[in-house]
mmCIF file of the N, C-alpha and C atoms, coordinates in Angstrom:
data_MODEL
# 
_entry.id   MODEL 
# 
loop_
_atom_site.group_PDB 
_atom_site.id 
_atom_site.type_symbol 
_atom_site.label_atom_id 
_atom_site.label_alt_id 
_atom_site.label_comp_id 
_atom_site.label_asym_id 
_atom_site.label_entity_id 
_atom_site.label_seq_id 
_atom_site.pdbx_PDB_ins_code 
_atom_site.Cartn_x 
_atom_site.Cartn_y 
_atom_site.Cartn_z 
_atom_site.occupancy 
_atom_site.B_iso_or_equiv 
_atom_site.pdbx_formal_charge 
_atom_site.auth_seq_id 
_atom_site.auth_comp_id 
_atom_site.auth_asym_id 
_atom_site.auth_atom_id 
_atom_site.pdbx_PDB_model_num 
ATOM 1   N N  . MET A 1 1  ? 0.913   -1.174  -0.355 1.00 0.00 ? 1  MET A N  1 
ATOM 2   C CA . MET A 1 1  ? 0.358   0.048   -0.495 1.00 0.00 ? 1  MET A CA 1 
ATOM 3   C C  . MET A 1 1  ? 0.665   1.355   0.187  1.00 0.00 ? 1  MET A C  1 
ATOM 4   N N  . THR A 1 2  ? 0.872   2.284   -0.689 1.00 0.00 ? 2  THR A N  1 
ATOM 5   C CA . THR A 1 2  ? 1.871   2.923   -1.139 1.00 0.00 ? 2  THR A CA 1 
ATOM 6   C C  . THR A 1 2  ? 1.108   4.196   0.058  1.00 0.00 ? 2  THR A C  1 
ATOM 7   N N  . HIS A 1 3  ? 1.749   5.323   0.514  1.00 0.00 ? 3  HIS A N  1 
ATOM 8   C CA . HIS A 1 3  ? 1.611   5.965   1.391  1.00 0.00 ? 3  HIS A CA 1 
ATOM 9   C C  . HIS A 1 3  ? 0.639   6.821   1.308  1.00 0.00 ? 3  HIS A C  1 
ATOM 10  N N  . ASN A 1 4  ? 0.356   7.085   -0.004 1.00 0.00 ? 4  ASN A N  1 
ATOM 11  C CA . ASN A 1 4  ? -1.359  7.866   -0.546 1.00 0.00 ? 4  ASN A CA 1 
ATOM 12  C C  . ASN A 1 4  ? -2.169  7.247   -0.330 1.00 0.00 ? 4  ASN A C  1 
ATOM 13  N N  . GLU A 1 5  ? -2.449  6.292   -0.427 1.00 0.00 ? 5  GLU A N  1 
ATOM 14  C CA . GLU A 1 5  ? -3.358  5.263   -0.484 1.00 0.00 ? 5  GLU A CA 1 
ATOM 15  C C  . GLU A 1 5  ? -3.582  5.032   1.311  1.00 0.00 ? 5  GLU A C  1 
ATOM 16  N N  . HIS A 1 6  ? -2.571  4.406   1.813  1.00 0.00 ? 6  HIS A N  1 
ATOM 17  C CA . HIS A 1 6  ? -2.354  4.691   3.175  1.00 0.00 ? 6  HIS A CA 1 
ATOM 18  C C  . HIS A 1 6  ? -3.607  5.860   4.321  1.00 0.00 ? 6  HIS A C  1 
ATOM 19  N N  . THR A 1 7  ? -2.755  6.951   3.316  1.00 0.00 ? 7  THR A N  1 
ATOM 20  C CA . THR A 1 7  ? -3.661  8.231   4.072  1.00 0.00 ? 7  THR A CA 1 
ATOM 21  C C  . THR A 1 7  ? -5.046  8.478   3.420  1.00 0.00 ? 7  THR A C  1 
ATOM 22  N N  . HIS A 1 8  ? -5.576  8.162   2.327  1.00 0.00 ? 8  HIS A N  1 
ATOM 23  C CA . HIS A 1 8  ? -6.650  8.075   1.982  1.00 0.00 ? 8  HIS A CA 1 
ATOM 24  C C  . HIS A 1 8  ? -7.222  7.559   3.071  1.00 0.00 ? 8  HIS A C  1 
ATOM 25  N N  . VAL A 1 9  ? -7.202  5.769   3.073  1.00 0.00 ? 9  VAL A N  1 
ATOM 26  C CA . VAL A 1 9  ? -7.641  4.485   4.153  1.00 0.00 ? 9  VAL A CA 1 
ATOM 27  C C  . VAL A 1 9  ? -7.928  5.196   5.329  1.00 0.00 ? 9  VAL A C  1 
ATOM 28  N N  . GLU A 1 10 ? -6.964  6.070   5.631  1.00 0.00 ? 10 GLU A N  1 
ATOM 29  C CA . GLU A 1 10 ? -7.042  6.471   7.209  1.00 0.00 ? 10 GLU A CA 1 
ATOM 30  C C  . GLU A 1 10 ? -7.831  7.958   8.015  1.00 0.00 ? 10 GLU A C  1 
ATOM 31  N N  . GLU A 1 11 ? -8.321  8.488   6.432  1.00 0.00 ? 11 GLU A N  1 
ATOM 32  C CA . GLU A 1 11 ? -9.464  9.854   6.529  1.00 0.00 ? 11 GLU A CA 1 
ATOM 33  C C  . GLU A 1 11 ? -10.189 9.252   6.147  1.00 0.00 ? 11 GLU A C  1 
ATOM 34  N N  . LEU A 1 12 ? -10.549 8.402   5.254  1.00 0.00 ? 12 LEU A N  1 
ATOM 35  C CA . LEU A 1 12 ? -11.848 7.760   5.270  1.00 0.00 ? 12 LEU A CA 1 
ATOM 36  C C  . LEU A 1 12 ? -12.210 6.765   6.884  1.00 0.00 ? 12 LEU A C  1 
ATOM 37  N N  . HIS A 1 13 ? -11.542 6.631   7.212  1.00 0.00 ? 13 HIS A N  1 
ATOM 38  C CA . HIS A 1 13 ? -12.036 5.669   8.854  1.00 0.00 ? 13 HIS A CA 1 
ATOM 39  C C  . HIS A 1 13 ? -12.613 6.809   9.685  1.00 0.00 ? 13 HIS A C  1 
ATOM 40  N N  . ILE A 1 14 ? -11.384 7.946   9.530  1.00 0.00 ? 14 ILE A N  1 
ATOM 41  C CA . ILE A 1 14 ? -11.322 8.992   10.838 1.00 0.00 ? 14 ILE A CA 1 
ATOM 42  C C  . ILE A 1 14 ? -12.578 9.951   10.580 1.00 0.00 ? 14 ILE A C  1 
ATOM 43  N N  . LYS A 1 15 ? -12.901 9.987   9.357  1.00 0.00 ? 15 LYS A N  1 
ATOM 44  C CA . LYS A 1 15 ? -14.221 10.553  9.125  1.00 0.00 ? 15 LYS A CA 1 
ATOM 45  C C  . LYS A 1 15 ? -15.614 9.766   9.226  1.00 0.00 ? 15 LYS A C  1 
ATOM 46  N N  . ALA A 1 16 ? -15.676 8.571   8.911  1.00 0.00 ? 16 ALA A N  1 
ATOM 47  C CA . ALA A 1 16 ? -16.963 8.154   9.848  1.00 0.00 ? 16 ALA A CA 1 
ATOM 48  C C  . ALA A 1 16 ? -16.633 7.619   11.444 1.00 0.00 ? 16 ALA A C  1 
ATOM 49  N N  . ALA A 1 17 ? -16.009 7.572   11.361 1.00 0.00 ? 17 ALA A N  1 
ATOM 50  C CA . ALA A 1 17 ? -16.055 8.026   13.228 1.00 0.00 ? 17 ALA A CA 1 
ATOM 51  C C  . ALA A 1 17 ? -16.133 9.125   13.387 1.00 0.00 ? 17 ALA A C  1 
ATOM 52  N N  . TYR A 1 18 ? -15.468 10.108  13.369 1.00 0.00 ? 18 TYR A N  1 
ATOM 53  C CA . TYR A 1 18 ? -16.277 11.713  13.459 1.00 0.00 ? 18 TYR A CA 1 
ATOM 54  C C  . TYR A 1 18 ? -17.928 11.732  13.231 1.00 0.00 ? 18 TYR A C  1 
ATOM 55  N N  . ALA A 1 19 ? -18.133 10.817  12.066 1.00 0.00 ? 19 ALA A N  1 
ATOM 56  C CA . ALA A 1 19 ? -19.732 10.655  11.981 1.00 0.00 ? 19 ALA A CA 1 
ATOM 57  C C  . ALA A 1 19 ? -20.775 10.699  12.943 1.00 0.00 ? 19 ALA A C  1 
ATOM 58  N N  . HIS A 1 20 ? -20.169 8.736   13.228 1.00 0.00 ? 20 HIS A N  1 
ATOM 59  C CA . HIS A 1 20 ? -20.426 8.239   14.077 1.00 0.00 ? 20 HIS A CA 1 
ATOM 60  C C  . HIS A 1 20 ? -20.798 9.036   15.509 1.00 0.00 ? 20 HIS A C  1 
ATOM 61  N N  . ILE A 1 21 ? -19.629 9.605   16.270 1.00 0.00 ? 21 ILE A N  1 
ATOM 62  C CA . ILE A 1 21 ? -19.484 10.574  17.068 1.00 0.00 ? 21 ILE A CA 1 
ATOM 63  C C  . ILE A 1 21 ? -20.747 11.660  17.408 1.00 0.00 ? 21 ILE A C  1 
ATOM 64  N N  . ALA A 1 22 ? -20.709 12.194  16.060 1.00 0.00 ? 22 ALA A N  1 
ATOM 65  C CA . ALA A 1 22 ? -21.439 13.188  16.008 1.00 0.00 ? 22 ALA A CA 1 
ATOM 66  C C  . ALA A 1 22 ? -23.113 12.847  16.082 1.00 0.00 ? 22 ALA A C  1 
ATOM 67  N N  . ALA A 1 23 ? -23.657 11.327  15.727 1.00 0.00 ? 23 ALA A N  1 
ATOM 68  C CA . ALA A 1 23 ? -24.887 10.900  15.318 1.00 0.00 ? 23 ALA A CA 1 
ATOM 69  C C  . ALA A 1 23 ? -25.267 10.911  16.898 1.00 0.00 ? 23 ALA A C  1 
ATOM 70  N N  . ALA A 1 24 ? -23.934 10.252  17.403 1.00 0.00 ? 24 ALA A N  1 
ATOM 71  C CA . ALA A 1 24 ? -24.541 9.707   18.821 1.00 0.00 ? 24 ALA A CA 1 
ATOM 72  C C  . ALA A 1 24 ? -24.411 11.271  19.479 1.00 0.00 ? 24 ALA A C  1 
ATOM 73  N N  . HIS A 1 25 ? -23.751 12.290  19.655 1.00 0.00 ? 25 HIS A N  1 
ATOM 74  C CA . HIS A 1 25 ? -24.123 12.990  20.279 1.00 0.00 ? 25 HIS A CA 1 
ATOM 75  C C  . HIS A 1 25 ? -25.454 13.929  19.828 1.00 0.00 ? 25 HIS A C  1 
ATOM 76  N N  . GLU A 1 26 ? -26.088 13.793  18.654 1.00 0.00 ? 26 GLU A N  1 
ATOM 77  C CA . GLU A 1 26 ? -27.000 14.649  18.649 1.00 0.00 ? 26 GLU A CA 1 
ATOM 78  C C  . GLU A 1 26 ? -28.445 13.718  18.927 1.00 0.00 ? 26 GLU A C  1 
ATOM 79  N N  . HIS A 1 27 ? -27.775 12.470  19.025 1.00 0.00 ? 27 HIS A N  1 
ATOM 80  C CA . HIS A 1 27 ? -29.312 11.493  19.430 1.00 0.00 ? 27 HIS A CA 1 
ATOM 81  C C  . HIS A 1 27 ? -29.581 11.482  21.129 1.00 0.00 ? 27 HIS A C  1 
ATOM 82  N N  . SER A 1 28 ? -28.605 12.158  21.347 1.00 0.00 ? 28 SER A N  1 
ATOM 83  C CA . SER A 1 28 ? -28.425 12.735  23.112 1.00 0.00 ? 28 SER A CA 1 
ATOM 84  C C  . SER A 1 28 ? -29.290 13.665  23.306 1.00 0.00 ? 28 SER A C  1 
ATOM 85  N N  . THR A 1 29 ? -29.387 14.957  22.561 1.00 0.00 ? 29 THR A N  1 
ATOM 86  C CA . THR A 1 29 ? -29.750 15.665  23.006 1.00 0.00 ? 29 THR A CA 1 
ATOM 87  C C  . THR A 1 29 ? -31.784 15.797  22.538 1.00 0.00 ? 29 THR A C  1 
ATOM 88  N N  . GLY A 1 30 ? -31.563 14.792  21.838 1.00 0.00 ? 30 GLY A N  1 
ATOM 89  C CA . GLY A 1 30 ? -32.983 14.995  21.857 1.00 0.00 ? 30 GLY A CA 1 
ATOM 90  C C  . GLY A 1 30 ? -33.696 14.943  20.202 1.00 0.00 ? 30 GLY A C  1 
ATOM 91  N N  . ASP A 1 31 ? -32.705 15.361  19.673 1.00 0.00 ? 31 ASP A N  1 
ATOM 92  C CA . ASP A 1 31 ? -32.876 15.713  17.819 1.00 0.00 ? 31 ASP A CA 1 
ATOM 93  C C  . ASP A 1 31 ? -32.905 14.005  17.246 1.00 0.00 ? 31 ASP A C  1 
ATOM 94  N N  . HIS A 1 32 ? -33.854 14.002  16.864 1.00 0.00 ? 32 HIS A N  1 
ATOM 95  C CA . HIS A 1 32 ? -34.112 12.412  16.437 1.00 0.00 ? 32 HIS A CA 1 
ATOM 96  C C  . HIS A 1 32 ? -33.717 12.928  14.887 1.00 0.00 ? 32 HIS A C  1 
ATOM 97  N N  . ALA A 1 33 ? -34.156 13.652  14.093 1.00 0.00 ? 33 ALA A N  1 
ATOM 98  C CA . ALA A 1 33 ? -34.157 13.754  12.203 1.00 0.00 ? 33 ALA A CA 1 
ATOM 99  C C  . ALA A 1 33 ? -32.549 13.737  12.125 1.00 0.00 ? 33 ALA A C  1 
ATOM 100 N N  . SER A 1 34 ? -31.943 14.654  12.905 1.00 0.00 ? 34 SER A N  1 
ATOM 101 C CA . SER A 1 34 ? -30.473 15.230  12.434 1.00 0.00 ? 34 SER A CA 1 
ATOM 102 C C  . SER A 1 34 ? -29.783 13.392  12.518 1.00 0.00 ? 34 SER A C  1 
ATOM 103 N N  . PRO A 1 35 ? -29.883 13.106  13.874 1.00 0.00 ? 35 PRO A N  1 
ATOM 104 C CA . PRO A 1 35 ? -29.045 12.238  14.138 1.00 0.00 ? 35 PRO A CA 1 
ATOM 105 C C  . PRO A 1 35 ? -29.147 10.886  13.429 1.00 0.00 ? 35 PRO A C  1 
ATOM 106 N N  . GLN A 1 36 ? -30.183 10.907  12.467 1.00 0.00 ? 36 GLN A N  1 
ATOM 107 C CA . GLN A 1 36 ? -30.491 9.671   11.419 1.00 0.00 ? 36 GLN A CA 1 
ATOM 108 C C  . GLN A 1 36 ? -30.138 10.237  10.462 1.00 0.00 ? 36 GLN A C  1 
ATOM 109 N N  . GLU A 1 37 ? -29.567 10.917  9.482  1.00 0.00 ? 37 GLU A N  1 
ATOM 110 C CA . GLU A 1 37 ? -29.049 11.923  8.512  1.00 0.00 ? 37 GLU A CA 1 
ATOM 111 C C  . GLU A 1 37 ? -27.720 11.520  8.911  1.00 0.00 ? 37 GLU A C  1 
ATOM 112 N N  . LEU A 1 38 ? -27.096 11.613  10.013 1.00 0.00 ? 38 LEU A N  1 
ATOM 113 C CA . LEU A 1 38 ? -26.044 11.584  10.592 1.00 0.00 ? 38 LEU A CA 1 
ATOM 114 C C  . LEU A 1 38 ? -25.469 10.430  10.742 1.00 0.00 ? 38 LEU A C  1 
ATOM 115 N N  . ALA A 1 39 ? -26.071 9.088   11.330 1.00 0.00 ? 39 ALA A N  1 
ATOM 116 C CA . ALA A 1 39 ? -25.974 8.149   10.925 1.00 0.00 ? 39 ALA A CA 1 
ATOM 117 C C  . ALA A 1 39 ? -25.523 7.428   10.161 1.00 0.00 ? 39 ALA A C  1 
ATOM 118 N N  . ARG A 1 40 ? -26.737 7.689   8.837  1.00 0.00 ? 40 ARG A N  1 
ATOM 119 C CA . ARG A 1 40 ? -26.586 7.075   7.683  1.00 0.00 ? 40 ARG A CA 1 
ATOM 120 C C  . ARG A 1 40 ? -25.426 7.840   6.611  1.00 0.00 ? 40 ARG A C  1 
ATOM 121 N N  . LYS A 1 41 ? -25.082 8.850   6.884  1.00 0.00 ? 41 LYS A N  1 
ATOM 122 C CA . LYS A 1 41 ? -23.534 10.159  6.308  1.00 0.00 ? 41 LYS A CA 1 
ATOM 123 C C  . LYS A 1 41 ? -22.512 8.457   7.203  1.00 0.00 ? 41 LYS A C  1 
ATOM 124 N N  . ALA A 1 42 ? -22.514 8.146   8.544  1.00 0.00 ? 42 ALA A N  1 
ATOM 125 C CA . ALA A 1 42 ? -21.604 7.388   8.897  1.00 0.00 ? 42 ALA A CA 1 
ATOM 126 C C  . ALA A 1 42 ? -21.661 6.155   8.556  1.00 0.00 ? 42 ALA A C  1 
ATOM 127 N N  . LEU A 1 43 ? -22.981 5.348   8.354  1.00 0.00 ? 43 LEU A N  1 
ATOM 128 C CA . LEU A 1 43 ? -22.500 4.656   7.472  1.00 0.00 ? 43 LEU A CA 1 
ATOM 129 C C  . LEU A 1 43 ? -22.101 4.463   6.250  1.00 0.00 ? 43 LEU A C  1 
ATOM 130 N N  . GLY A 1 44 ? -22.339 4.873   5.436  1.00 0.00 ? 44 GLY A N  1 
ATOM 131 C CA . GLY A 1 44 ? -21.782 5.880   4.185  1.00 0.00 ? 44 GLY A CA 1 
ATOM 132 C C  . GLY A 1 44 ? -20.159 5.758   4.491  1.00 0.00 ? 44 GLY A C  1 
ATOM 133 N N  . ASP A 1 45 ? -19.815 6.692   5.091  1.00 0.00 ? 45 ASP A N  1 
ATOM 134 C CA . ASP A 1 45 ? -18.227 6.874   4.974  1.00 0.00 ? 45 ASP A CA 1 
ATOM 135 C C  . ASP A 1 45 ? -17.479 5.566   5.013  1.00 0.00 ? 45 ASP A C  1 
ATOM 136 N N  . SER A 1 46 ? -18.423 4.539   5.993  1.00 0.00 ? 46 SER A N  1 
ATOM 137 C CA . SER A 1 46 ? -17.828 3.113   6.540  1.00 0.00 ? 46 SER A CA 1 
ATOM 138 C C  . SER A 1 46 ? -17.815 2.257   6.044  1.00 0.00 ? 46 SER A C  1 
ATOM 139 N N  . VAL A 1 47 ? -19.001 2.105   4.785  1.00 0.00 ? 47 VAL A N  1 
ATOM 140 C CA . VAL A 1 47 ? -18.574 1.767   3.571  1.00 0.00 ? 47 VAL A CA 1 
ATOM 141 C C  . VAL A 1 47 ? -17.735 1.705   2.186  1.00 0.00 ? 47 VAL A C  1 
ATOM 142 N N  . GLU A 1 48 ? -17.470 2.580   2.837  1.00 0.00 ? 48 GLU A N  1 
ATOM 143 C CA . GLU A 1 48 ? -16.930 3.434   1.412  1.00 0.00 ? 48 GLU A CA 1 
ATOM 144 C C  . GLU A 1 48 ? -15.433 3.225   1.890  1.00 0.00 ? 48 GLU A C  1 
ATOM 145 N N  . ALA A 1 49 ? -15.225 3.375   2.581  1.00 0.00 ? 49 ALA A N  1 
ATOM 146 C CA . ALA A 1 49 ? -13.875 3.163   3.711  1.00 0.00 ? 49 ALA A CA 1 
ATOM 147 C C  . ALA A 1 49 ? -13.788 1.843   3.495  1.00 0.00 ? 49 ALA A C  1 
ATOM 148 N N  . VAL A 1 50 ? -14.045 0.604   3.963  1.00 0.00 ? 50 VAL A N  1 
ATOM 149 C CA . VAL A 1 50 ? -13.929 -0.712  3.809  1.00 0.00 ? 50 VAL A CA 1 
ATOM 150 C C  . VAL A 1 50 ? -13.743 -1.262  2.603  1.00 0.00 ? 50 VAL A C  1 
ATOM 151 N N  . LYS A 1 51 ? -14.420 -0.670  1.188  1.00 0.00 ? 51 LYS A N  1 
ATOM 152 C CA . LYS A 1 51 ? -14.375 -0.908  0.330  1.00 0.00 ? 51 LYS A CA 1 
ATOM 153 C C  . LYS A 1 51 ? -13.180 -1.124  -0.327 1.00 0.00 ? 51 LYS A C  1 
ATOM 154 N N  . TYR A 1 52 ? -13.213 0.662   0.178  1.00 0.00 ? 52 TYR A N  1 
ATOM 155 C CA . TYR A 1 52 ? -11.280 0.920   0.056  1.00 0.00 ? 52 TYR A CA 1 
ATOM 156 C C  . TYR A 1 52 ? -10.423 0.192   0.647  1.00 0.00 ? 52 TYR A C  1 
ATOM 157 N N  . THR A 1 53 ? -10.386 -0.281  1.509  1.00 0.00 ? 53 THR A N  1 
ATOM 158 C CA . THR A 1 53 ? -9.531  -0.900  1.961  1.00 0.00 ? 53 THR A CA 1 
ATOM 159 C C  . THR A 1 53 ? -8.921  -2.257  1.780  1.00 0.00 ? 53 THR A C  1 
ATOM 160 N N  . GLU A 1 54 ? -10.387 -2.899  1.236  1.00 0.00 ? 54 GLU A N  1 
ATOM 161 C CA . GLU A 1 54 ? -10.595 -4.500  0.223  1.00 0.00 ? 54 GLU A CA 1 
ATOM 162 C C  . GLU A 1 54 ? -9.466  -3.913  -1.088 1.00 0.00 ? 54 GLU A C  1 
ATOM 163 N N  . GLU A 1 55 ? -9.811  -3.244  -1.038 1.00 0.00 ? 55 GLU A N  1 
ATOM 164 C CA . GLU A 1 55 ? -9.458  -2.814  -2.699 1.00 0.00 ? 55 GLU A CA 1 
ATOM 165 C C  . GLU A 1 55 ? -8.122  -2.915  -2.798 1.00 0.00 ? 55 GLU A C  1 
ATOM 166 N N  . ILE A 1 56 ? -7.719  -1.806  -1.993 1.00 0.00 ? 56 ILE A N  1 
ATOM 167 C CA . ILE A 1 56 ? -5.947  -2.195  -1.749 1.00 0.00 ? 56 ILE A CA 1 
ATOM 168 C C  . ILE A 1 56 ? -5.289  -3.006  -1.403 1.00 0.00 ? 56 ILE A C  1 
ATOM 169 N N  . ALA A 1 57 ? -5.721  -4.049  -0.229 1.00 0.00 ? 57 ALA A N  1 
ATOM 170 C CA . ALA A 1 57 ? -5.538  -5.004  0.118  1.00 0.00 ? 57 ALA A CA 1 
ATOM 171 C C  . ALA A 1 57 ? -5.366  -6.073  -0.653 1.00 0.00 ? 57 ALA A C  1 
ATOM 172 N N  . LYS A 1 58 ? -6.201  -6.396  -1.648 1.00 0.00 ? 58 LYS A N  1 
ATOM 173 C CA . LYS A 1 58 ? -6.062  -7.149  -3.052 1.00 0.00 ? 58 LYS A CA 1 
ATOM 174 C C  . LYS A 1 58 ? -4.650  -6.930  -3.894 1.00 0.00 ? 58 LYS A C  1 
ATOM 175 N N  . ASP A 1 59 ? -4.416  -6.209  -4.030 1.00 0.00 ? 59 ASP A N  1 
ATOM 176 C CA . ASP A 1 59 ? -3.172  -5.885  -4.535 1.00 0.00 ? 59 ASP A CA 1 
ATOM 177 C C  . ASP A 1 59 ? -2.004  -5.490  -3.543 1.00 0.00 ? 59 ASP A C  1 
ATOM 178 N N  . ALA A 1 60 ? -2.102  -5.627  -2.044 1.00 0.00 ? 60 ALA A N  1 
ATOM 179 C CA . ALA A 1 60 ? -1.001  -5.417  -1.430 1.00 0.00 ? 60 ALA A CA 1 
ATOM 180 C C  . ALA A 1 60 ? -0.189  -7.163  -1.334 1.00 0.00 ? 60 ALA A C  1 
ATOM 181 N N  . PRO A 1 61 ? 0.975   -7.113  -1.379 1.00 0.00 ? 61 PRO A N  1 
ATOM 182 C CA . PRO A 1 61 ? 1.787   -8.238  -1.284 1.00 0.00 ? 61 PRO A CA 1 
ATOM 183 C C  . PRO A 1 61 ? 1.254   -9.039  0.087  1.00 0.00 ? 61 PRO A C  1 
ATOM 184 N N  . GLN A 1 62 ? 1.046   -10.516 0.096  1.00 0.00 ? 62 GLN A N  1 
ATOM 185 C CA . GLN A 1 62 ? 0.966   -10.697 1.009  1.00 0.00 ? 62 GLN A CA 1 
ATOM 186 C C  . GLN A 1 62 ? 1.735   -11.338 2.030  1.00 0.00 ? 62 GLN A C  1 
ATOM 187 N N  . PHE A 1 63 ? 1.398   -10.713 3.772  1.00 0.00 ? 63 PHE A N  1 
ATOM 188 C CA . PHE A 1 63 ? 2.809   -11.614 4.779  1.00 0.00 ? 63 PHE A CA 1 
ATOM 189 C C  . PHE A 1 63 ? 2.376   -12.763 5.121  1.00 0.00 ? 63 PHE A C  1 
ATOM 190 N N  . MET A 1 64 ? 3.444   -13.457 5.709  1.00 0.00 ? 64 MET A N  1 
ATOM 191 C CA . MET A 1 64 ? 2.744   -14.456 6.308  1.00 0.00 ? 64 MET A CA 1 
ATOM 192 C C  . MET A 1 64 ? 3.707   -14.307 7.947  1.00 0.00 ? 64 MET A C  1 
ATOM 193 N N  . VAL A 1 65 ? 1.844   -14.389 8.649  1.00 0.00 ? 65 VAL A N  1 
ATOM 194 C CA . VAL A 1 65 ? 2.921   -14.028 10.319 1.00 0.00 ? 65 VAL A CA 1 
ATOM 195 C C  . VAL A 1 65 ? 3.129   -15.545 10.430 1.00 0.00 ? 65 VAL A C  1 
ATOM 196 N N  . VAL A 1 66 ? 4.108   -15.473 11.439 1.00 0.00 ? 66 VAL A N  1 
ATOM 197 C CA . VAL A 1 66 ? 4.385   -16.817 12.171 1.00 0.00 ? 66 VAL A CA 1 
ATOM 198 C C  . VAL A 1 66 ? 4.123   -16.316 13.955 1.00 0.00 ? 66 VAL A C  1 
# 
């Protein structure tokens, strides 16, 4: 995985984590329309991060852990 790919994957995962935190915070305030949208966004960011990570992993050399 190149440095740019690693950075992009890291940014996607961080973005998803922040979206989940924001959704949880909004949920605790009692505003349920906004947290639902934030949760959808967080899920989308998470799915994008996983897909991109898997795509990169296909091309990465496999290392045997002993």
